[in-house]
N, C-alpha and C positions, 0 to 999 in steps of 0.2 A: 505496499498497501504506498508507503513511505517514494518507492520508484516513481508511482503513478504520480505523487504529491511532489518530487521534486521533477517532471517532465512539464508539470501544467507550469510549475512557477519559472523552470528555463524558458519556458514559449514566453514569457511576458514581453510585450514588446518597450520601448526605448519611451516612452511617456510613461509607463507605469513602473519601468526602473528607475527614471528620475522621484517619482512619486514615494515609490517606496524609501527612498533615503530620505522623507521629510519625517519630522518626530512626531509619534500619534499614529502615522498613515501610514507604516510597514504593515502594521498589526493589521490592520484592515483588508489589507491586500492578501497577506500570508493566509487568515480567514476566509479571504473570498476563494481565492484557489481552495483551501482546503472543501469549503462546500460544494466545488464543481468535481473534487476528488472523490469525494462523497456522491455527489450526483452518478459521475461515471460509472463507480462500482456498485451503484445500486443498479444502475442501468440495464450494464455487464450480467449484474446475477439474475434480472429479472428475465433479461432475453434464453438465458439457463434452462432459467426455469421454467420456459413457454416449451423450451425442445423437449423438457423432461412430461410435460402432460399432454404434447404432442403423440410420443411416442405409450403414455399412458391407455389417452385416445382409441390409439390403432391396436392398443390388446386387449383391451374391452370391445371393442370388434372383433377380432379376433375370437374371443371369449365370446359374443352372444350369438355369435357364424356356428360354434360348435354345441349348442344349447344351454347357454351358461345363465338361460335366466333367471333360475330364482337365485341369483350371486347379484342382479343388478343392480338393489336394494342397497347391499353393501358398496358398491363401487361406485354409486352416488355421492353413499358420502364423505367416501375417500376421496372423492374427487372437488367435491366440494372443500372440502378442511385443506386442499391441497391450493385447489383457486384461492378460497381467503390469504392462505403464505404467500402466493404472489402477491397478492392484487396489495398486498398489507405493505410488500415488501416495496414496490411498483409507487403507490402515495405517502411513504413515509415520509416524516420532516428531514430535511434535511441537516446536516452533524452541523451546520454552524446557522443560526436564525436571521442574521443579515443584521449588519450598523447600528441599523437602527429601532429596531426589535424587541420588546419591553424581555423578551427570553435570550439570557447568551449564554453561548456553551461555551465554556472555558477550554485551552489545550490539553487537559487532563481529561474533562469530560469527554473530547473529544479525538483520544487515542483511546477511549473506551468503547465509543461508536464504530473506531475503528477496527477491533479487535470482536466486536459483537457482526460487521460486514463478513471480515475474515470467517468465522462461525456459520455464519448463514452461506457462505460460499460450501463451507463443506456440507452442509444441508445436499445443495447439488447433488451430490455424489451420495449421501444416504438416499434419498429420492430417485437417484439412477439404479439404484442398486434393488433398491424395494421396485420397481418396475421394472429389470427385470428378473427377476424373481416372480411378479405377476403374470408377467409375458409367458412364463415357464410354464407355469400351473394353470393359465389360460389355454397357449397349446395341449398339453396334456392332460388338461382336463382333470387333475389331481394335487390337491392343496391350494385348491383354491381362499380359503374361507383364510388359512395361513398367511396366504400372501397379501389378504387387504386388511388383515389385521395387522400386518407389517408397514405397510404404506398406511396404514390410519394414523399410527404410533407414531412414526416419522412426524409426518404430517403434524401433529397433535405438540408433539415436541419441537418440531421446527416452530412454531404460533407460542409457546410458551416463551421459546429466546429474544423470540421479538419483541414480545411484549417488557422481557430486559434491558433492550435497547431504545425501546418507545419511554422506559423509568429514568433511565439515563437523558433522555432528553428532554424530557419531562423535572426531572429533577423528585422524581417520586423514591425514591430507589429506597 
């Protein structure tokens, strides 16, 4: 994540570099760059999660084509929880609220947010693994309930981790 921040900072225009030398203004431009990095990170995570959702939908269609209608209710709930997580990441409050915002997020809190965002990236892998298991179960017709339960568990855990991120942003922790 630091590499992304450094890339954004290094791409400043000459004007921004001059403003960064004005006392008090440097912190503002650094926070703006961090906010941009936060947005880019979340957009990347959402893209990866949407890819996994498409894989899940394809596996669900495979399951239904093989007569797995009885599991459709369970997959609907797992898909809903997964979609909630995607939507929350997509619409999350940025890691820095802006210069004039009432709620300021300091560098220490921002580092915590980045740590949560790193964990969110790991959830992409957890979803991938759960969806691979679901896909295998959908193709074989065996172990469907366990695979769906695993996917629901990952979605529930991911949403709980995201709640913790929200707590850092809103200082409720």
